[in-house]
N, C-alpha and C positions, 0 to 999 in steps of 0.2 A: 828729698832728704839729702843733706850734705853728706859728704864722705865721713866725717867725725861722727854725725849722728848713726849713720849705718853701722860703722864699728861698734858703737856703743850697744845698739840694738842686739847685734850679734854677741858681744861679750856677755851681755845681760841674760840671752837665751842659754848660753853656754853654762853660765852659772846656776840659773834655775834648774838646768838638766842635772848638773852634777849634785845640786841639793836634793832633787827627787830620788836620784840613784842612791844617795847616801842614806836618806831617810828609809827607803825600801830595804837596804840592806840591814840597818839597825832594827828595823821592825819588820822581820819578814811574815809573809801570810803562814798561820799556822797550818800545818799539814797533818793529817790524820795518819798516825802511826800503823793503824790497823783499820783500814778502811772496811767498811762492812761487806762480807761476801755475799754473793748471789743466793737468794733463797730458794731459787728454782730447781726442782729435781726433775729427772727424766725416768718415764717407765721403761724400765729395761726388759722385763718379761712378766707375764703373768698367766694364771690357769685359774679356772672355777669362776664364780660369781664374785664381781668386785662391784661396788658402788663407788661413784667418783662424783664429787661436787665441786666444781669451779666457783670461785666467789662471784656471787651474784647470779649463778646458773643453776638449772634444774639438774638432777641426777641423772648421770650418764654412765656408760661402760668406759674403761680406759682403753687405749691403744698403744702399740709399741711405738716408742720414740717421742711420745707425747710429753711435751713440757709443761710442769705443773708449778704455778706461781704460788706465792705466799697466800695464806687462806683457803688452800685447797683442803677438803676433807676427804680422807679415804677411810671406806667401810668394807673389809674383805670378805664379810659373809662366810661363805664356804670355801673361799678362794685362797690363793698364794700370789703375792707380787713383790717385785723387786725393784727398788728405786735405786737410781744412779745419781750421786752428788756431782759438782763440778770439778772436784779433785779425785774423781773415780772411785770416792768410797761407796759402799752399796748398803742398803737397809732391806731386810727381808722381814716383810709383814706376813704373819701366820693368819691361819683362819680366825675369824671373829675378833678383829683387831680394829680398832678405831684410831686413826693418826690424823693430826692437824698439822699442816706445813706453816712454819713461822717465818719471819724476816729476822736474822740474827743482827745484832748490832751492840754498841759499846755498851756494857753493863748488863746486857742480856744477850748473850750469845747461843740461845736456844734455836736450834734448826726445826725440831719437831715438839709436839705435845702429844705423847703418848696417853690417851684418855682409857683406853680399855685394850685388854689383849697382850700379845707377845710378839717382840720382834728380835731379830739378831743383825747386830751391827758389826760391818768390816770397816773400820775407819783407818785411813791412811795415815801414816806418821806426820806429824805437824812439828816442824823445827823453828829456831829461832824467834821472832816476834810473832810469829801466826798465832792467832786465838785458837783456843781449844775448841773441840767440837763439843756442844753442849745439848742435852736432851731433857725435857722437862716432862714431869707427871704430876697428877694431883697432889702427891705427897712427899716427891722427891726432885732433885736436879743432879744429873749424872754428867761429868766432865771427864774428858779423855784428850790425849794427844796421838792416839795411834794404837788402836787395840782391836780385838774381837770380843763380843761380850753378847749376852742375852738381857732383855728388860721385859718384865711382865707386871701388868698391872690388873688385879682382881676387882670383883664386883664391889669390894669394900675399899677400893682405893689404896690397898696395900700394894708396894713396889718391892719387886725382888729383882737384884741384879746378880747374873751369874757370869763370871769372867772367865775367858779361854786364854787369852794373851795380853801382855802389858799390864799396866796399872789404870784402874778406874776410880775417881773420887766421886763418892755419892754423899750427898748432903740432904737434909730434911728441909722441905720447902717451908720458908718462913722461920727457920732457927738459924741464926748467925753462929757460925764456929761449931757446927755439928757434924762436920764432914768425917769419913773414914775412908782410908785406901784400901782397896779391895785388889790382891794378887791374883795371878792365874791359878785356877782351881778352887777359888774360894766363892762364897756369895753372901750376901747381905739382904736384909729386909728393913723396910721403912712404913711405918703407919702414919695415919693422918696426925699430925702435930705431935709427933714423937721422934726422937733422934735415931739415926741408923743402928740397927743392931751390930754387935762385933762380928766381924767376918768369921764364917766357919766353912770347912771344906764343904764344896758343892754336893759331893755324892752323900752327904748327910742328910739334906733335905731335898735333894733331886737325883736320886740314884740313877734314873733312867736317862738323864741327860746323854746326848751324843756329840762327837766330835764334830765342830762346825762344818768342815768341809765334806765329810761324809753325809751329814744330814742334808745339806743343800743339794748335793749330786743325788740322793735317793728322792728328793721331793720333786725335782725337775726331769728325772729319768723317765718317770710316767708320762710326762707332758709330751717329751721328745717321741715317745713310743705311740702315743695318740695321734700325734701329728702325722707320723709315718704312715700309720694306718688310714687316716684321712686322705693322704696324698694317693695312696694305692686305690681307694674307694672312688676317688676323683678320676683317676685315670681309667678305671672300668667304666664309669658312668659315661665319660667321653668318648668311648670306642662305639663305633657303629654295632648294632645288634647282632649283624652276622658275624662279626669279629669277635663279639662276647662269647656267642655260641661256640665258635670254634675252640675258643680258650677253655671253655667248660667242657668240650668233647676231649680236648688234650688232657685235662686234668683226670677226667674219668677214665681215659685209655691208660694213662701212667698207674692209676691205682689198680686197674685190671691186670696190667702186665706184672705188676709187683706181687699181686696175690697169686698169679700162676707160677711165678718162680719162687714163692716162698719168701721173698724178700720183705714182704708187707706184713707176715704172719709171725707170731711168736714161735720160737724154735724150741724143739723139746730139748731138755739137758742132755748132754752128752754122757 
C-alpha cells in the first residue's frame, strides 16, 4: 500500500467512526425511566402453621431469611408471617390469609395479589420518579407511595382498606376512573364489579381496630416469650442428670426456706 492509500484508508476510518458516533447521539438507545423492581420478598419472621409453595415446588414451611420469588403462594393457616421487601417495607400476614407474590412491571406495578384474608402494610415513602407500591385483590387495586394500611378480602371477594397513615388510592378492578383517595382514620370497601364506597371513619365500620405498632408488638411478644421458654428447656435438657437433680433440689430448698420464714406465704393484714 502506498503512503497516499494508507492515509486515505485512515481518513475513511475516522469519518466512519464520526458518522457512527453522531448517529448514536441522535438516536440514543431508549432507557427505562422506571426499571421493574425485584419481585423477591424475604421471610423476616413467622410463627404458627404456614404453608409455603414456591413456583413448581411442593408445599413446605418457611424459614427466616428465605428469599421468595414471584409466583410464590403463602397460606398462613393459623400462623402470622412478616415479609420484608427490597426497600425494607414490611407486609404482615394475619392468620387464614392467602397471598400470591407477583412481578411488578410497567403498566402493572402489583407486588402482591391478596386472594383472601387480612394483611397490614408498612410501605416506605417513594419519591421522585419511583413507581408506587401496588397491591391487587379480586375486586380492587390499591396504590400508595408510603403509608401504613390494612387490606382485607372476605369470602365474597369484598375488599376493605383501612388507612392509618398517608394517602391510599383505591380503585375497582376493571373499572377505569373509579378511584377514591382514603386518608388516615378512614376506610372504604369495594365489591366485585362495583366502584369503591365513599370513605368513612374507620371506627364506624371497625371500632375494634388497634394502632398498627401496638398490634404488631402484641402479636410477636408471645413468640419471643415462647422462644425464651424453649431456650430454657433446651438448656435443662442438655445438662447431665446429676446437675438437673441438683437444680431441682436447690429449687425445693428455696421454697422450703421461703415457707419457714413466712416470705412464701400470704401475710395476715396488719
